[in-house]
C-alpha positions, 0 to 999 in steps of 0.5 A, spaced: 832 587 748 832 593 742 839 594 743 841 587 742 836 587 736 840 592 733 846 589 734 844 582 731 841 585 726 846 590 725 852 585 725 848 581 720 848 586 716 856 588 716 857 580 716 852 580 710 856 585 707 863 581 707 862 575 705 857 577 699 860 579 692 860 585 694 867 588 693 867 593 699 874 594 702 876 591 709 874 598 713 870 596 718 872 594 725 869 587 728 863 590 731 862 587 738 857 591 740 851 596 738 855 602 742 860 602 738 857 602 732 854 607 734 860 611 734 863 611 727 862 618 724 861 615 717 855 611 716 854 612 708 860 606 709 855 600 711 850 602 704 853 598 699 857 601 693 854 596 688 849 591 688 847 584 686 840 585 686 837 590 688 832 585 693 838 585 697 840 592 696 833 594 700 834 589 704 840 592 706 838 599 706 833 597 711 836 593 715 843 599 715 838 605 716 837 604 724 843 606 725 843 612 720 838 614 723 840 622 728 839 621 735 834 626 738 837 632 743 832 632 750 828 637 751 827 639 758 821 644 758 813 642 759 808 646 755 802 644 756 796 646 753 788 645 755 784 641 750 777 645 751 779 652 750 786 651 746 789 656 752 797 654 754 796 652 762 801 652 766 805 646 769 803 644 776 810 643 778 814 649 777 809 653 781 811 649 787 816 647 787 821 655 784 817 662 786 818 667 781 820 675 783 818 682 780 825 683 776 824 675 772 829 672 777 825 665 780 829 662 785 828 655 789 830 652 796 836 647 795 836 640 793 836 633 799 834 639 804 830 633 806 834 627 805 838 624 812 837 630 816 840 626 822 847 625 818 848 634 818 851 638 822 847 643 825 850 648 820 849 645 814 842 643 815 841 651 817 844 653 811 841 647 806 833 651 808 837 656 805 834 659 797 839 659 791 837 663 784 836 659 777 840 662 772 839 665 767 837 659 762 833 656 767 829 662 769 827 663 761 825 656 761 820 656 767 818 663 764 815 659 758 812 653 762 808 658 765 802 663 763 803 669 763 797 670 769 804 668 774 808 671 770 805 678 773 808 681 780 803 680 785 803 683 792 801 679 799 799 683 805 806 682 810 811 678 803 817 674 807 821 675 799 819 683 799 826 685 800 828 681 794 822 683 789 827 689 787 833 689 783 837 697 784 845 693 784 843 691 776 841 699 771 835 695 768 831 693 773 833 699 778 827 702 782 830 706 786 834 713 784 841 712 784 845 716 790 851 718 788 855 720 794 855 713 796 859 712 790 865 716 791 
């Protein structure tokens, strides 16, 4: 709906520029769709250089400003705040879908592990149940979406993720001393 309205407004604006006494060279191609008009790089061509009346100029400027506005970039980090205290709140879906390791990495299950199980081979059914690591950009975003409580190390009885909480192969997160005899 909005696309068709914008396309109608923009096409009437361009046609009025071409048909009126405003002398602009015929640089713009005939526009059939709004998506074609949005691809034009130089939006300053839509604004008239010589105006007959100020009323016509303001109407034309209002019609062409719809196209000249930049598109907003999409962000996927959700940070919630409490209305009572003003403190940050954790996003509950992050806590349900992801698990944070003590060294700062996040793990998740493979997407679609419960979908179309009857079509998967037995080997694929087993491999889909495994966990995978999130990359550093995703881990940084997930850290922003939870509070400090969830970023602190947790110690559970019989934790199945205990071997993964330490990362000794990386020199910054190493806990155990480096065994130099085994490297030679």
